[in-house]
C-alpha positions in Angstrom: -58.3 55.9 73.4 -56.2 55.5 76.5 -57.4 56.6 79.9 -54.8 58.6 81.7 -53.6 56.9 84.9 -51.2 58.9 87.1 -47.8 57.4 88.0 -48.7 57.4 91.7 -51.5 54.9 90.9 -49.1 52.6 89.2 -46.7 52.8 92.2 -49.5 52.2 94.7 -50.8 49.1 92.8 -47.3 47.8 92.4 -46.7 47.9 96.1 -50.1 46.2 96.7 -49.1 43.5 94.2 -45.8 42.9 95.9 -47.3 42.8 99.4 -50.1 40.4 98.3 -47.7 38.1 96.4 -45.1 37.9 99.1 -47.7 36.9 101.7 -49.6 34.3 99.7 -48.3 31.4 101.8 -49.2 33.0 105.1 -52.6 34.0 103.7 -53.3 30.5 102.5 -52.2 28.9 105.8 -54.4 31.4 107.7 -57.5 30.7 105.6 -57.0 26.9 105.8 -56.6 27.1 109.6 -59.9 28.9 109.8 -61.7 26.2 108.0 -63.3 23.2 109.8 -61.0 20.8 107.9 -57.8 19.1 109.0 -54.9 20.5 107.1 -53.4 17.0 106.5 -56.6 15.5 105.1 -57.2 15.1 101.4 -59.7 17.9 101.4 -57.4 20.1 103.4 -54.5 19.6 101.0 -56.8 20.3 98.0 -58.2 23.4 99.6 -54.7 24.7 100.6 -53.6 24.1 97.0 -56.5 26.1 95.6 -56.4 28.9 98.1 -52.7 29.4 97.5 -52.6 28.8 93.7 -55.7 30.7 92.6 -54.5 34.2 93.8 -50.9 33.3 92.8 -51.8 32.5 89.2 -54.1 35.5 88.9 -51.5 37.8 90.3 -48.8 36.4 88.1 -51.0 36.5 85.1 -52.1 40.1 85.8 -48.4 41.0 86.1 -47.4 39.2 82.9 -50.3 40.7 80.9 -49.6 44.1 82.3 -45.9 44.1 81.3 -46.8 42.5 77.9 -49.2 45.4 77.3 -46.3 47.8 78.0 -43.9 45.7 75.8 -46.4 45.6 73.0 -46.2 49.4 72.7 -42.6 48.9 71.5 -42.7 45.5 69.9 -45.5 46.0 67.4 -47.1 43.2 65.4 -45.1 44.4 62.5 -41.8 43.9 64.3 -42.8 40.4 65.6 -43.8 39.5 62.0 -40.4 40.6 60.8 -38.7 38.5 63.4 -40.6 35.2 62.9 -43.1 35.4 60.1 -40.5 36.7 57.7 -38.3 33.6 58.1 -38.6 30.3 56.5 -40.9 28.0 58.5 -38.2 25.8 59.9 -36.0 28.7 61.1 -39.1 30.5 62.5 -40.0 27.4 64.5 -36.4 27.2 65.9 -36.5 30.9 66.8 -39.9 30.6 68.4 -38.9 27.5 70.4 -35.7 29.1 71.5 -37.6 32.2 72.6 -39.9 30.0 74.6 -36.9 28.6 76.5 -35.6 32.0 77.6 -39.0 33.6 78.5 -40.4 32.9 82.0 -44.0 32.2 80.8 -46.0 29.3 82.3 -49.1 27.6 80.8 -51.4 30.2 82.5 -50.0 32.8 80.1 -51.0 30.7 77.0 -54.0 32.7 76.0 -52.5 36.2 76.0 -49.4 34.9 74.3 -51.4 33.1 71.7 -53.5 36.2 71.0 -50.4 38.3 70.6 -48.8 35.9 68.1 -51.9 35.5 66.0 -52.4 39.3 65.9 -48.8 39.7 64.8 -49.4 37.4 61.8 -47.2 34.6 63.1 -48.1 31.3 61.4 -50.0 28.9 63.6 -47.3 26.2 63.6 -44.7 28.7 64.7 -47.0 29.9 67.5 -47.4 26.3 68.7 -43.6 25.8 68.8 -43.4 28.7 71.2 -46.4 27.5 73.3 -44.8 24.1 73.7 -41.3 25.3 74.6 -42.3 28.1 76.9 -43.7 26.0 79.8 -41.9 22.7 79.1 -38.3 23.9 78.6 -37.3 27.0 80.5 -34.4 28.4 82.5 -36.0 27.4 85.8 -36.4 23.8 84.7 -32.8 23.7 83.3 -31.3 25.3 86.4 -33.0 22.8 88.8 -32.2 19.8 86.6 -28.6 20.9 86.4 -28.4 21.3 90.2 -30.1 17.9 90.9 -28.9 15.7 88.1 -25.9 17.4 86.4 -25.3 19.2 83.1 -25.6 16.1 80.9 -29.1 15.4 81.9 -30.0 19.1 81.7 -28.5 19.4 78.2 -30.2 16.3 77.0 -33.5 17.6 78.3 -33.0 20.9 76.6 -32.2 19.3 73.2 -35.0 16.8 73.3 -37.5 19.4 74.6 -36.6 21.8 71.8 -37.0 18.9 69.3 -40.5 18.3 70.6 -41.4 22.0 70.3 -39.9 22.5 66.9 -41.2 19.4 65.2 -44.5 19.6 67.0 -45.0 23.1 65.6 -43.9 22.0 62.1 -46.4 19.2 62.0 -49.2 21.3 63.3 -48.3 24.0 60.8 -48.3 21.6 57.8 -51.8 20.6 58.6 -53.2 24.2 58.0 -55.5 24.2 61.0 -56.3 27.9 61.1 -60.0 27.2 60.5 -60.1 25.4 63.8 -59.4 28.5 65.8 -62.3 30.1 67.5 -64.0 32.6 65.3 -63.1 35.6 67.4 -59.4 34.6 67.2 -59.6 34.2 63.4 -60.9 37.7 63.3 -58.0 39.2 65.3 -55.7 39.8 62.3 -58.5 41.7 60.6 -58.8 44.3 63.3 -56.7 45.8 66.1 -57.8 44.6 69.5 -58.2 47.4 72.0 -55.1 47.1 74.1 -52.8 47.3 71.0 -52.4 51.1 70.9 -49.9 53.6 69.9 -48.0 54.9 72.9 -45.0 57.2 73.1 -44.8 58.5 76.7 -44.2 56.5 79.8 -47.7 57.2 81.2 -49.2 56.0 77.9 -47.3 52.8 78.1 -48.5 52.3 81.7 -52.1 52.9 80.5 -51.7 50.3 77.8 -50.7 47.8 80.4 -53.8 48.5 82.5 -56.0 48.1 79.4 -54.4 44.8 78.5 -55.1 43.4 82.0 -58.7 44.5 81.7 -59.2 43.0 78.3 -57.5 39.6 78.7 -57.9 38.8 82.4 -61.6 39.6 82.0 -62.0 37.0 79.4 -60.0 34.1 80.8 -60.3 34.3 84.7 -63.1 31.7 84.8 -61.0 29.2 82.8 -58.1 29.7 85.1 -60.1 29.1 88.3 -61.7 26.0 86.7 -58.3 24.7 85.7 -56.9 25.2 89.2 -59.9 23.5 90.7 -59.1 20.4 88.7 -55.4 20.6 89.7 -56.4 21.0 93.4 -58.5 17.9 93.3 -55.7 15.8 91.8 -53.2 17.3 94.1 -55.2 16.4 97.2 -56.5 13.0 96.2 -53.8 11.3 94.2 -51.1 9.8 96.5 -47.5 10.1 95.6 -46.8 6.5 96.5 -49.3 5.4 93.9 -47.5 7.5 91.2 -44.1 6.0 92.2 -45.5 2.5 92.2 -46.1 2.4 88.4 -43.5 4.9 87.4 -40.7 2.7 88.8 -41.7 -0.5 86.9 -39.4 -1.4 84.0 -42.2 -2.0 81.4 -42.9 -0.5 78.0 -46.2 1.0 79.2 -44.7 3.0 82.1 -43.9 6.0 80.0 -47.3 6.2 78.2 -49.0 5.7 81.6 -46.9 8.5 83.2 -47.9 10.9 80.4 -51.6 10.0 80.8 -51.5 10.6 84.6 -49.4 13.8 84.1 -51.9 15.5 81.8 -54.6 16.1 84.4 -52.1 17.6 86.8 -51.4 21.3 87.2 -48.0 22.8 88.1 -45.1 24.9 86.8 -41.8 23.4 86.0 -40.4 24.8 89.2 -43.2 23.1 91.2 -43.1 19.7 89.5 -39.3 19.1 89.5 -39.1 18.6 93.3 -41.9 16.1 92.8 -39.8 14.3 90.2 -36.9 14.2 92.6 -39.1 12.6 95.2 -40.4 10.1 92.7 -36.8 9.2 91.7 -36.0 8.7 95.4 -38.8 6.1 95.6 -37.4 4.2 92.6 -39.1 5.8 89.6 -37.2 5.6 86.3 -35.7 8.9 85.1 -37.2 8.8 81.6 -40.6 8.0 83.0 -40.4 10.7 85.6 -39.3 13.3 83.0 -42.1 12.3 80.7 -44.5 12.8 83.6 -43.0 16.2 84.3 -43.1 17.3 80.7 -46.8 16.2 80.3 -47.7 18.1 83.5 -46.2 21.4 82.3 -46.8 21.2 78.6 -50.1 19.3 78.4 -51.8 19.9 81.7 -55.6 19.7 81.7 -55.9 23.2 83.2 -53.9 24.6 80.3 -56.1 22.8 77.8 -59.2 24.3 79.6 -57.7 27.7 79.3 -56.7 27.2 75.7 -60.3 26.1 74.9 -61.1 29.8 74.9 -59.1 30.2 71.7 -58.9 26.7 70.1 -61.5 24.2 69.0 -61.8 20.8 70.6 -60.4 19.2 67.5 -57.3 21.4 67.4 -56.7 20.9 71.1 -56.9 17.1 70.4 -54.4 17.3 67.6 -52.1 19.4 69.7 -52.2 16.9 72.6 -51.6 14.0 70.3 -48.6 15.4 68.6 -46.9 16.8 71.7 -47.7 13.6 73.7 -46.0 11.6 71.0 -42.9 13.8 71.3 -42.9 13.4 75.1 -43.1 9.7 74.8 -40.1 9.8 72.6 -38.1 11.8 75.1 -39.1 9.5 78.0 -38.2 6.3 76.1 -34.8 7.8 75.0 -33.9 8.7 78.6 -34.9 5.2 79.8 -32.8 3.6 77.1 -29.7 5.9 77.4 -29.6 6.2 81.2 
């Protein structure tokens, strides 16, 4: 049963959320300045990354989950199943990947999205098509690529990224890997989880959003902080010149190596594209740089840590292998064509 929250509570919390999010940079700078660490040191950069990104990701995730909880009161599992699960697998994968492109979800949203799709009865392969496309190919990445490199590169990136998402999902779906989901995820279709509730009034929909945040954020916050800690270490201690030194070499192993180095990183598409621009300015190849970017946003170690809450190690390994193969293909195509 939903607990009744007054509209004034929602407005108050929304104002608090906006104030906190809009002052994250100032807050992080202030905290770092109070620490006995030089801001330009490796440790200082790592701490600044964590102090800024931890509250940012938690705030974003709470906002995403809250509005997903509200949206779920309209878009029931039955409607989602009608949209995706009712289609042929190939068409469903195309629709799921396309939906991932136009939705502003990052890898930190993977768990609640995964749960919602599983509960709706969407096949596992179709779900993976969405999870691959959502962080890797989105409107932010396309807009920045268009502004930096032109429409041809942006379009080629869109087409190849969709291919990775569609065919990656198809391959994973063909393997029938549902038994490698964590047991509590396998049990989701058998029962309604608590934040999937019937709501008709505005206040009830708001209440459903609160309950979604409590249920999902309460389960995954520790994975998020662990993932950001890994990303902060890499951010502070891996020099950019080192990355550019091997990404600019015209050798067959440059693209695989870029993918390997990209996986432990943590960033959104919006955060990593400026890095790609800097790497290109230092002589890195475009295909190698884009492969690095795609591995960062689609196969990041923090995302895998978060997904470990719902997937077995074997399924995560298969997911990484198939998607990494697709990213290698994209990088090699870019290096050959351009």
